[in-house]
C-alpha positions in Angstrom: 0.1 0.3 0.2 1.5 3.5 -0.9 2.1 5.1 1.8 0.7 9.4 1.8 3.1 10.5 4.3 6.3 9.9 2.9 7.0 13.7 1.9 4.0 15.3 3.4 4.0 18.6 5.2 2.1 18.5 8.1 -0.3 20.7 8.6 -1.6 20.9 11.9 -4.5 24.2 10.9 -6.6 22.9 8.8 -9.7 25.3 7.4 -12.9 22.9 6.3 -12.6 24.3 2.7 -8.9 23.5 3.1 -10.1 19.6 4.4 -12.9 19.3 2.1 -10.4 20.5 -1.1 -8.2 17.2 -0.1 -7.9 14.3 -2.4 -10.3 11.8 -1.0 -8.7 8.9 0.9 -10.2 5.3 0.1 -8.8 1.7 1.1 -8.2 0.0 -2.1 -6.4 -3.1 -0.8 -7.8 -6.7 -0.4 -10.6 -6.5 2.1 -11.5 -10.0 4.1 -15.2 -10.7 5.2 -15.2 -12.3 9.0 -18.6 -13.8 9.9 -18.2 -16.8 11.9 -15.9 -18.3 13.9 -14.9 -20.8 11.5 -13.8 -18.0 9.3 -11.9 -16.4 12.1 -9.6 -19.0 13.3 -8.3 -18.7 9.8 -7.5 -15.2 10.0 -6.3 -14.8 13.2 -2.6 -15.9 12.1 -2.3 -12.8 9.8 -3.8 -10.6 12.1 -1.9 -12.0 15.8 2.1 -11.3 13.5 1.2 -7.5 13.2 2.7 -5.3 15.7 0.4 -2.4 14.6 -3.1 -3.0 13.7 -5.7 0.3 12.6 -8.9 -0.6 14.3 -12.1 0.5 15.0 -15.9 -0.5 15.1 -19.1 0.1 13.7 -22.9 0.2 15.5 -25.9 0.9 14.1 -27.4 4.0 14.4 -30.0 5.0 16.9 -32.5 7.4 16.3 -35.3 7.2 18.7 -34.8 7.9 22.7 -33.6 5.0 24.7 -32.8 3.5 21.4 -29.5 1.7 21.6 -27.8 -1.6 19.5 -24.6 -3.6 19.8 -21.8 -3.2 17.5 -22.4 -4.9 14.7 -18.6 -4.7 13.4 -14.8 -4.6 14.1 -12.0 -3.6 11.2 -8.4 -5.2 11.6 -6.1 -3.5 9.3 -2.5 -4.6 8.7 0.4 -3.7 6.6 -1.2 -5.8 3.6 -5.3 -6.4 4.1 -8.3 -4.8 6.1 -10.5 -7.7 7.8 -13.9 -6.7 8.8 -15.9 -9.3 11.5 -19.6 -9.2 11.4 -20.8 -9.8 15.3 -23.6 -11.1 14.1 -22.2 -14.4 13.8 -20.4 -14.3 17.1 -21.8 -15.4 20.9 -18.6 -15.1 21.8 -15.6 -13.3 20.5 -13.6 -16.5 20.4 -10.1 -16.3 19.6 -10.4 -12.4 19.2 -10.7 -11.6 23.1 -6.7 -12.8 23.0 -5.7 -10.9 20.5 -8.1 -7.4 22.0 -6.3 -8.2 25.5 -3.0 -9.0 23.6 0.2 -6.2 25.0 2.3 -7.0 21.7 -0.3 -6.4 19.1 -0.8 -2.5 19.2 -4.8 -1.4 18.2 -4.9 2.3 17.1 -8.2 4.2 17.1 -10.0 6.8 17.6 -12.9 7.2 20.2 -11.5 3.9 21.8 -13.1 4.8 25.5 -16.3 4.4 23.9 -16.2 1.4 21.4 -14.5 -1.0 23.7 -17.0 0.2 26.6 -20.2 -0.7 24.1 -18.4 -3.8 23.3 -17.6 -5.4 27.0 -21.4 -4.7 27.2 -21.5 -7.8 24.8 -19.1 -9.7 25.0 -16.0 -10.6 27.7 -12.3 -9.5 26.9 -9.5 -7.6 28.7 -8.6 -4.5 26.6 -5.0 -4.0 26.5 -1.9 -2.7 23.8 -4.9 0.3 22.5 -3.1 3.2 21.2 -5.4 6.5 21.4 -4.7 9.0 18.0 -6.2 11.3 19.8 -3.3 11.2 22.7 -0.8 10.4 20.3 -1.6 13.7 18.4 -1.3 15.9 21.5 1.5 14.8 22.4 2.4 15.7 18.2 0.8 19.0 18.5 -1.6 18.5 16.2 -5.5 20.0 17.2 -7.5 17.6 15.7 -8.6 14.7 17.7 -11.2 13.4 15.4 -10.1 10.4 12.7 -10.8 12.5 9.7 -9.4 15.9 11.4 -6.3 14.1 11.8 -6.9 12.1 8.6 -6.8 15.6 7.1 -4.1 17.2 9.4 -1.3 14.1 9.0 -1.9 11.9 6.2 -3.4 14.9 3.9 -6.7 13.4 2.8 -10.1 13.3 3.0 -12.1 10.6 4.6 -15.7 10.4 4.1 -18.5 10.1 6.8 -21.0 9.7 4.2 -21.8 5.7 5.2 -21.5 6.2 9.3 -25.1 6.3 9.7 -26.2 3.2 7.3 -27.4 0.1 9.0 -24.4 -1.8 10.1 -26.3 -4.9 11.2 -27.5 -6.0 8.3 -26.7 -9.1 7.1 -25.4 -8.1 3.7 -23.4 -5.6 3.9 -23.0 -3.1 1.1 -19.9 -1.9 -0.9 -20.1 0.9 0.1 -19.9 0.1 3.5 -17.9 -2.4 3.2 -14.8 0.1 1.6 -16.1 2.8 4.5 -15.4 0.5 7.2 -11.7 -0.8 5.6 -11.0 3.0 5.0 -11.6 3.7 9.1 -9.0 1.1 10.0 -6.6 1.6 7.2 -6.8 5.4 8.1 -6.0 4.8 11.6 -3.1 2.2 10.8 -1.9 5.0 9.0 -2.0 7.9 11.1 -0.4 5.9 14.7 2.4 5.1 12.0 2.7 8.8 10.5 2.9 10.1 14.2 4.9 7.7 15.7 7.3 9.1 13.3 6.9 12.3 14.4 7.4 11.7 17.8 10.6 10.1 17.5 11.9 12.9 16.4 11.2 15.1 18.8 13.5 13.8 22.0 11.6 12.8 25.3 8.2 13.1 23.8 7.0 9.4 23.3 6.4 7.3 26.2 3.5 4.7 24.8 0.1 5.7 25.3 -1.6 2.3 25.2 -4.3 1.9 27.5 
């Protein structure tokens, strides 16, 4: 996958108009859908050997007061592919519980506290090795904390929000939903790698902010 931040001049301040003028970022590599524990067992070795995984979740949007849904999708981005786990096929997290509790595998994302809390309302696991990109970006001097703001400031990419409120609980996800979900996880990993480089070049600034 081509790395967008090789020669990029980082831009900690961007107006809305400047963000809208940026090229649209979209993950174009292989995407694997996991719908069952059997498929997960085949996929786990590819996830377990990675140092850094981009991480995100998607949940069906609730529009009425008091209405809420369990997370529908877990996304993991590796250096070579993105894996989407459709949770409707899982009563327990099986081998994913170990991955989510593994310190050697860093899981990088935005809004992790909320994602992990919602996930733990339905599944038993003990989170470890999570890195909050908002904390990292604060250390690196970026004003944005959301995934889209960081994608713009750190990677020079605009990431669409268009699919956020679609029905993630459906059995068959649309190709647009799949691409959107994969892009969020991929962008999370790319932001982590870029921020890691910036912080490594700033003596004394970086202590691993893993949750």
